[in-house]
Structure formats: C-alpha cells, structure tokens
N, C-alpha and C positions, 0 to 999 in steps of 0.2 A: 401570738399563736402558741409559743412554747409554754406559756402560763396556762392557757385554756385547754389545749389539746396536745400534750407533749408527745404521745405516741404518733399521732398523725404528722405532727411537725417534723419529728426526727426522721420518719420514714420518707416524707416528702423531700427533705434536704438530701438524704442519701440517693434517692431516685434522680434528683435533679443535678446534684453536684458531685456525687460519688461518695466513697467511704470516708473521705477526709474533707471537712468543710469548716469555715471560720464564721463565727457570729460576732458582729461588732455591736456592742451595747453602750449606751451613754454612761452607765453606772459601773462598767467593768472594763478591764483590759480586753483585748481581742481574745475570744474563746475559741480554741481550735479543737473541734470534735474529731476523734479518731475512732473508727469502728473495726479496723483490721486487727485480728487476734495478735499477730506478731508485733505490730506497732504498739498496741496496748501493753503487751508484755515488756517492751523496751521502756515505755514510760514508767511502769511500776517498778522496774529494776534500777532506774537511774538513781545516782547518789543524791542525797538531800541538798547538798550545796550546789547542785546543778538544777534539779527540779525540786522545788520546795513545796511540800504538800500542806504545811501548816496554814498557809494563807487561805487555802481553799476551803477550810473548815470554819473560817471566821464567822460565817453567818449564824452559827449556833452559840457564839460567844456570850450574848446576853443571858443565856441560861446556864451554860457550863462554866463560865468564868475564864479569865485570861491565863490562869495557871493550870488549866486542864491538859492532861497528856495528849488529848486529841488535837490541840492547837500547837503543840511543841514539836520540835524536830531534833534529830541527832541524839546526843547523849541524854538530854532532858526527857525526850519522848521515851527512850528505852527504859530509863529508870522508872517512870510512871507506869509504863505498860507492864513491865516485869512485876511490879508490886501488886497488880490486880489480876494477873493471869492464873495463879494457882487455884483459886476458887472457881475458875471458869474452864478448867481442863475437864476432859471427858469423865475421868474417875470421880472428880469432885461433884460435877453436876448430876451424875447418875443418882446420887443420894437424894436429889430433890424429886425424883420421879413420883414416888408415892404421895408426897405432899402436894405436888402439882395435880395429881389425879383427884385427890380429895377436894382441893380448892376448885377444880373444874366442875366436879359433881355438885358442890354447893352452889356455884355460880349458875350452872345451866338449869338448876331446879327452879330458878326464878324467871327463866326466859319464857316469853309467850309461846303458846302453841296454836297453830292453825290460823294465825294472822300475820301479815307482813310486819317486820320490825328490823331496825338497823343493828347489825351484829358488832360493827367496829367499836362503838363506844363501850360495849360490854367486854369486848376482847381487850381493850386498853386497860380497863380496871383489873381484869384477870392477870394480864401480863405485868402490870405494875406490882401486884402482890408478889409475883415470882422475883421481879427485879429487887424489891426491897428485902425479901428473904435472903437473896444472894449477897446483897450489900451489908445487911445488918445482922443476919443470923436468924435461923428459924425461931428459936426460943423467944428472942426479944420481939420479933415481928408479931407473934401470936399473943404475947402477954402484955404488951405495953400500949396503953391508950394513946400515948403521944405518937406512936408509929401509925396508928389508925388515923389520927388527925393529920399527920404528914401525908399519908396516902390521899386523903380527901383533898387537901390543899394542892398537892401536886397535880392531880387530875384537873382541878380548876385552873391552875396556872398554865398547864400545857395546852389549854384551848387556844392560846395565842398563836401556836404554831399553825393553826388552820386559817389564820388571817393573813392577808397581804401586807399587813403592818409589820409582821415579823421579818421578812426578808428585805423590805424596802424602808430604810431609815427615814426617807423624806416624808413618808406617810405618818410618821409618829408625831409630827408637829402640825398636822392638818386634820383630815377627816378621821384619822385613827387615834387622835390624842387620848380619848377616853379609854380605848382598848389598851393603849400602851401604859397609861397611868395605873390602870387596874393590874396589869401584869407586874409593874414595879412594886406595887403594894403587896401583891401575893408573893413575889420573890423574896421580899424583906421578911415576911412572916415565916416562909419556909426556911430561910437561912437561920432564923432564930431557933427553929426546931432542930435543924441539922447541927448547928454549933453546940446546942445543949446535949445532943446525943454523942457528939465527938468528945465533949468535956467529960461526960459520965464514963465513957469508955477509957479515956486517958487516966481517969481516977481509979480505974480498976473495976468499975461497976458493970454488970451485965456482960462481961467479956468471956473469953474462953472458946468461942466457936471459930471455925475456920471460915472466915468471911472476908469480904473486900475491905470493910472498915478496919478490922484488926490488922490486915496485911498492910494497909496504908500507914497505920500508926507505927508499925514496926519497920517501915521502909526508911531508907536513908538517901539523901541527895548525893550528888557527885562529890561534894566537899565533906561528906560524912555527917552532916547535920540531919536532924529529924525533920520530916515534912512539917511545914506550918499548918495551922488549922485551916487557913485559906486554901492551901494546896490539897489537903484532904477533902475539904468541902467541894472544890472544883472537880476533883477526880470522882468523888461519889456521885455528883450530879451528872457527870458524863455517862457513867454506867447506868444510872437510873433512867436518863433520857433515852439513850441508845438501846438499852435493854428492854424497854417496854414498847416504845413507839414502833420500832422496826418489826418486832415479833408480832404485835397486834395487827399491823398493816399487812404483813405477809399472810397471817391466818385469815384476815378478811378477804384477801384475794383468793385464798385456797377454797373458802366456802363459796365464793362467787362462782369460781370455775367448776367446782363439783356440783353445785346446784344446777348449773346449766348443762351438765354432762351426766345424765343419769346412768349411762353405761359405766363410766369410770367410777362414779360413786357406788354403784352396786357391786362392782368388782372389788373395790376397796372394803366395803362393808362385809362382803362375803369372806374375804381374807381375815378380817377381824373376828367374825363369828366363828370361823373354823379354828382360830388360834393356831394357824399354821405358819407363823413367822410374820415378817413385816416387809417382804420384798416389794409388794405393790405399794405399801405405805411409803417406803423410802423413795420409790420411783415417782410417786405422785408429788411428794414434797420437792424433789429435784425438778420436776417439770413445772410446778408452781413457781419456783425460784428462777427458772429459766424464762418462762413465758410472761410472768408478771413480777420482775424484780422491783423491789420498792426503791432501790437506788438505781436511777437510770444511768448514772455514770459514776466512776470512781472519784474520790476526792480530787478536785482540780490541782494540778501541779503548776506552780508559778515558775517560769523560766528565769533562772538567776544567771546562767552562763549559756552561751550558744551550744546547742545540742543537735545532732543529726538523728532523726527518727524516720525510718522508712525512706531514706534517700533525700529527705528534705531537712534543711537547717532552720531551727527556730531560735529566736533570741528574745531578750526582755523587751517589753513587759508582758508578752503573751502568756496565757494559761492553757495547758494541755489537758483535755478531758478524755479519758478512756470511756467510750460510750458502751456501757454494759448492755443496755437494752438492744442496740443495733447489733452488737456482736452475738447476743443470744438469739437474734432473729436472722442469722446468716444462714442461708439455705445450703451453703457448702458443708456446714456441720450439722444442721438440723433441717432435714427435708420437711416441706410444708410447715415452715416456722410459725405461722399464725394460728396453727391448730394446737389445742391443748391435748396432749397425747402422752400420758404417763408411760405407755408401753415402750417409748423410745429409750427409756432408762432401765428396762428390765434386763438384768444380767449384762448390762453395758454401763461402764463408767462414763461420766461426762468427758467430752473431748478435751484433751490436755490444753489448758490455757484458754479455752473457749467457753468456759462456764465459771463466771466470777461474781456470783450474787453477793459475796462478802467482801468485794474489793480485792486488793492484793498488795504485795510488797510490805513495807513496814507499817502501813496503815490498815492492814487486813483486820476485819472486825474481830475483836478479841472474844466476843460473846457468841460466836457462831455455834459452839457445841450446846450451850444453854438454849439458844433459840431453836435449834433443830430438835432437841429433846422436847421442848415445850410444844412445838408444832405436832410432834408425834402423839404426845399425851392428849392434847386437846382434841385432835381429829379422832383419835381412837375412842376417847370417852364420849364424845358427842355422837359419833356414828354407831356406837354400840346400842344406843336406845332410840335414835331418831333418824329420820330422813330429812334432807335439806332440799327444799324446792325454791326455785327462783320467784321473786316477787315482781319481776318485770320480764318482758320478752327478751331484752338484750343484756349482755354483761355490762355492768356499769363502766362508764368512762373513767379515766384517772383524774384525780384532783390532788394538787400539791398540798402537802402538809409539811411545812418547813422544807427540808431537803429530800423528802421522800414523797412517793405518790401512793394514794389510797383510793379505794372505790368511792366515786363522787357522792353517792347517796348513802354512804356508810355501810355498804354491803347488806342491802335489804334482802331478806329471805323469809321463807315460811317453814317452820319446823313442825314435824308431825311425829308422834310416837309410832314406833313400829315394834313388831314382835315376830319371832320366827315360828312358822307353822311346823307341823310334825314332819313334813318332808324337807325341812331346812330352808324353805324359801322365805324371803323377807317380805313382809306385808305391812303397808301403812295401816294404822289403826282406823277403824270405821267409826260410825256414830257421830259424835259432836264435832270431830275434827276431820272427817273424811272430805266432804265438800267436793267441788269440781274445779275445772280450770287448771291453772298452772300448778297447783299444789296437790291435785287429787290423783287417784289411781293406785295401781298395784305394780310393784317392781319385782320382777323375777330375775334370778341370777343369770348372768351370761359370762362367757369366757372373755379373756382380754382381746381387744382389737389388735389387728396386725400392726407392728411398729411402722 
C-alpha cells in the first residue's frame, strides 16, 4: 500500500494509530513514523552518534557512490557539504536567473499546444540543464559537446529510478535483471565522461568559473589531503541527481495543482502580467511544497544509542522517520490541509518547524535556493504566455521515483497560448487551439480567495 498509494496509506495509518506508528518490513529494521512537529524537530536536532542519518540515504548509493557527502556523517559530511555550498547560496544562484529563463523559453517552444502531454519528462531535461550549469559552469555547459552527451546519458540512466528494481535489490537478480544491467552499463559510460571532465579541470582546462566542480577540486579532507577523483565524482553525482530530480518533480506537482485550480492560476498569472512583485508566486510555491512535498519524510535516522523522543525511548536497530507529508497536513497548523490554497501563505510565513519540504538538521537540502529560483523562473516564464489546463478530471496520484514521489502519469496537461486583451483580461487563444472540454474557455481575473 505504501508503494502504490503513499498519501492514502500514511493518512490511514495516522487515523488508525495516531501521529506515531511503526511499520515492520522484512527488508528493513522497524520504521517509526513521527508526524508531530516537536518530535520531528527533536529527531532532526539529535547528534549523529545517537541518530545516524547516513544509513537512511543508502538507497541512492548505486548512483551517487559510497563517498558522497549525502551518505557520510559528522566531520566527513561537513567537509563535503561545505565544499559545494558557495555556488548554491542565494547570491550565487541569482546569477543563473537569466540563463534559466532563456533555457526555459527554448524548451517550452517545443512543447505541444492544445493536446494532452506529460510535462514531467520535459521538466527533468530542463532541470538537468540547470544542475549541470551549476556543477560545471555556464561556459563549459554551453560550449562542450561532451557535456551535451553527458546530459543525454544521464537522462537515460536516471530512468532506473522510476523502476521498482532501484529500491529493491532482490529484483535485480530476477525480473529486473535487464533493467539493472542496462543501468550499470550507462553508469560506466557516464563515469568515463565525468572522470574526463574532472581530469581536464585538474589540468587547468576550462576552469575559472565559480561552480561546484572547481570548489570540490579546491577542497581538502580532514587530514589536509586533496579530494580523490572518486570523491569528486560521487559529490558531483549527488548534486546532479538531487538538483534535477527533486526540482522537476516539484514543478510537475505545481503545474498539476495550478491546472486543476483556475482561480489560483489566474491570480498568479495576473500578478505576473502586472509585474507587481512576486508575493502570490512565492505563496504558491510554498503551498505546492506544503501540499505535495516530493520527500514524504526526512532522511531516516538509524538509532545508534537509546534516545527519548516525545516521552518514548527508542533503541537500536529502529529507524526514525520524520513524516513531512503528515506534518504538512496537520490541521492545527494548516486549516483544511487537503485543499491547495496559496492564500494561506500571503503575508504569513510558514509555521515555525511545521514546514520542512527541504528536510532539516545537518542533512537539510543544500540546493534549496537554486530549486526555489528555478521554480519561480519556470512558472513565471510558462504562465507569461500560456494557460495550463488539466488533461484529466482528477489530480494525478503519487508515484514513487526512487526516494521521491511524482505525478503518476507524468503531470499530463494541455497548454494553450494566451494573450491579454485591451482591458487587461487574460484570454485563451481561439482558432485551432480553442476547443472545448477540460481545456477550453476564457479565464477572467479574480481576486485571491480568502485564506
């Protein structure tokens, strides 16, 4: 049930067992789900030698490698994390805004109009471009054919994350043998390209930009030694994987929710048209991240020493999971939590500790500023010229893709060109694309709904 319908499963468990419940699986230690804001805060703040988060990220090890900062703890994690943070800070990522906008305009020019199609695969390709620019530098990304080849091969390799073979090792030797073998071949080819890029940068070629690769090559381990090529490769792959998969999935949910809520979409597009700031855009993104977080729980923490959380004591070998999805749907903090309502964040910051789409503690997502900027740029660019209509009656159910959830059908929508009339109203284009049904009609601007 957790694999097929995670939202329904989690909500059912909370309704039946309360905000704290344990799931016993044959392939994992006991998994203790916590949904109370304060208890989740205690878990995220616990020392690494008591609650060890590295074990919880092991499912992505086949892609990121065993020397990734994502899988390490304490000093080794801090060293790797610090080395990649500068290019991901707000001031650094802001420099990418115009390049993002231009890339988005090029990408959406090829998107179909007036017919249903899946947005998520196209958003993955777009987000991967941004991730590679951040990792390798803008100049090299635009001018090196090897980077274009790397991008194509990465997209092919990452398809494995949508298969049950990826999280379940037993399937790799049975029905999923061919899928796994193809993944291993593709990973080998990608590693060859990555190591070649690392070698060229070590030799002084193509360098000079403030990017993740240059920072990793300049970083030092705790003993003062330079990072090995394997360490650099694993940390690069970590940023590439996390930097595109999560952003693309979050954008796919954003378009699903907006397509099914014409009032919110129209209010947002009206703000974009008037160029009066981005208050509603920011509120919409916050609400997407609350209502459809792609990470349903924070990285599991393995109990290494007995610890008291919320009046209960947990010991090895249990794993504690702060359930972000259930906390984000706690009516104490978010009235009518199952409704998509950006107005709840207008002139109001998220409740302290009760909004954690990026995780928390030492494992908080380092790319959150880049992801937020990309969401703003893509939504603004698309809604400047198009309306987004649903391709089905209901919002798509969630589907697991590695450790995140995405719209099950790929976020299928119908795009239509729009233009502003002389009175400022937004109108869907008529003629060949007007049609009827879910995608037709005219949208007039309305004020925000009450929070």
